C-alpha positions in Angstrom: 9.2 1.8 -26.4 8.6 -1.8 -25.7 5.0 -2.7 -24.7 6.2 -5.0 -22.0 8.1 -2.1 -20.3 5.0 0.1 -20.5 2.8 -2.7 -19.0 5.4 -3.2 -16.2 5.4 0.5 -15.3 1.6 0.7 -15.5 1.2 -2.2 -13.2 3.8 -0.7 -10.8 2.0 2.7 -10.6 -1.5 1.2 -10.5 -0.4 -1.2 -7.7 1.0 1.7 -5.7 -2.1 3.7 -6.2 -4.4 0.9 -5.2 -2.3 0.2 -2.1 -2.4 3.9 -1.1 -6.2 4.1 -1.5 -7.0 0.9 0.3 -4.5 1.6 3.2 -5.9 5.1 3.6 -9.5 3.8 3.7 -8.8 1.0 6.1 -6.8 3.1 8.6 -9.4 5.8 8.5 -12.2 3.4 9.3 -10.3 1.8 12.2 -9.4 5.2 13.7 -13.1 6.3 13.5 -14.2 3.1 15.2 -11.6 3.4 18.0 -12.5 7.1 18.7 -8.9 8.1 19.6 -7.9 11.7 19.2 -4.8 13.9 19.3 -1.3 12.5 19.2 -2.5 8.9 19.8 -4.8 9.2 16.8 -1.9 10.5 14.6 0.5 7.8 15.7 -2.0 5.0 15.4 -3.2 6.2 12.1 0.4 6.4 10.8 1.3 2.9 12.0 -1.9 1.3 10.6 -1.5 3.1 7.3 2.1 1.8 7.0 1.2 -1.7 7.9 -1.7 -1.9 5.5 0.3 -0.2 2.7 3.2 -2.7 2.8 0.9 -5.7 3.4 -1.2 -4.7 0.3 2.0 -4.2 -1.7 3.2 -7.7 -0.6 -0.1 -9.3 -1.6 -0.1 -7.5 -5.0 3.5 -8.6 -5.5 2.7 -12.2 -4.8 -0.5 -12.4 -6.8 0.4 -10.3 -9.8 4.2 -10.9 -9.7 5.0 -7.2 -9.8 8.4 -6.4 -8.2 8.0 -3.4 -5.9 11.2 -1.8 -4.8 13.3 -4.9 -5.6 12.5 -6.9 -2.5 13.2 -10.2 -4.3 16.6 -9.2 -5.7 19.7 -10.8 -4.5 
């Protein structure tokens, strides 16, 4: 197997993992600070997590030039 392909897949999975961990931590911190509970907490947590996750993926994509999900394909 070509080392370039292995590096590409490793960068892809590491990028996803980093985005998951950072998005989870940031959304958890914001939810704790706001003090919401119940359904509002669930919805706000979900929305914040999704926003952070995709924003982090976008930043990783721009900085490290890793193509997540083919956003730049035409």
